[in-house]
C-alpha positions as CSV (number, residue, x, y, z in Angstrom):
1,M,0.0,0.0,0.0
2,G,1.4,3.3,-1.0
3,P,1.7,6.4,1.1
4,I,-1.2,8.2,-0.7
5,V,-3.5,5.3,0.0
6,W,-2.4,5.1,3.6
7,L,-3.1,8.8,4.0
8,I,-6.6,8.6,2.4
9,L,-7.5,5.6,4.7
10,T,-6.1,7.4,7.8
11,L,-8.1,10.5,7.0
12,I,-11.3,8.4,6.5
13,D,-10.7,6.7,9.9
14,I,-10.1,10.0,11.6
15,Y,-13.4,11.4,10.2
16,I,-15.2,8.3,11.3
17,W,-14.1,9.0,14.8
18,I,-15.0,12.6,14.6
19,V,-18.6,11.7,13.5
20,I,-18.8,9.2,16.4
21,I,-17.6,11.7,18.9
22,A,-20.0,14.3,17.6
23,V,-22.9,11.9,18.0
24,V,-21.9,11.1,21.6
25,V,-21.4,14.7,22.5
26,E,-24.8,15.6,21.1
27,L,-26.5,12.7,23.0
28,L,-24.8,13.8,26.3
29,S,-25.9,17.4,25.7
30,Y,-29.4,16.3,24.9
31,F,-29.7,14.2,28.1
32,G,-28.2,17.0,30.3
33,V,-24.9,15.2,31.1
34,L,-23.0,18.0,29.5
35,D,-23.9,21.6,30.3
36,R,-24.7,23.5,27.1
37,N,-23.9,26.8,28.8
38,N,-20.4,25.8,29.6
39,N,-18.0,27.7,27.3
40,F,-15.7,24.7,26.7
41,V,-18.6,22.4,25.9
42,R,-20.0,25.0,23.5
43,Q,-16.7,25.3,21.7
44,I,-16.4,21.5,21.3
45,R,-19.9,21.3,20.0
46,Y,-19.3,24.2,17.6
47,A,-16.1,22.6,16.3
48,L,-17.7,19.2,15.9
49,T,-20.7,20.7,14.1
50,R,-18.5,22.6,11.7
51,L,-16.6,19.4,10.9
52,T,-19.5,17.1,10.4
53,E,-22.3,19.3,9.1
54,P,-21.0,19.6,5.5
55,A,-21.3,15.8,5.2
56,L,-24.5,15.4,7.2
57,A,-26.5,18.2,5.6
58,P,-27.0,16.6,2.2
59,I,-28.0,13.3,3.8
60,R,-30.5,15.1,6.0
61,R,-32.0,16.7,2.9
62,V,-32.6,13.4,1.3
63,L,-33.8,11.4,4.3
64,P,-37.5,11.6,5.3
65,D,-38.4,13.2,8.6
66,L,-38.5,10.5,11.3
67,G,-39.5,12.8,14.2
68,G,-36.7,13.0,16.7
69,I,-34.6,10.3,15.2
70,D,-31.6,11.4,13.1
71,L,-30.2,8.5,11.0
72,S,-27.9,10.7,9.0
73,P,-24.8,10.0,11.1
74,L,-25.4,6.2,10.7
75,L,-25.7,6.5,6.9
76,L,-22.6,8.7,6.8
77,L,-20.6,6.1,8.8
78,V,-21.8,3.3,6.5
79,F,-20.8,5.3,3.5
80,L,-17.3,6.1,5.0
81,Q,-16.8,2.4,5.7
82,F,-17.8,1.6,2.2
83,L,-15.4,4.3,0.9
84,S,-12.6,2.9,3.0
85,I,-13.1,-0.6,1.8
86,A,-13.4,0.6,-1.8
87,V,-10.1,2.5,-1.7
88,A,-8.3,-0.4,-0.1
89,T,-9.7,-2.9,-2.6
90,W,-9.2,-0.7,-5.6
91,T,-5.5,-0.1,-4.8
92,R,-4.7,-3.7,-4.2
93,P,-2.8,-5.2,-7.0
94,L,-4.6,-7.8,-9.1
95,L,-3.4,-11.3,-8.9
């Protein structure tokens, strides 16, 4: 595996973790475990929203409204896993 492929796969893995952390932080904020008025928590939520919203917004526009359930992070994680496997498979030499 070349260095470019390694970099692409590493960036995909990092973004997967960012999406997971964003979901966990939002759940903790929603259930009142994290104080939304705390400046540090607000900055973390803002940074995570800025990192994940460009990928989540198009998915949210396509998905139907399910009430309070947001499945867009799940679909994004599935797509990122698919992309990671596709890149790894595509760059593997053919036997």
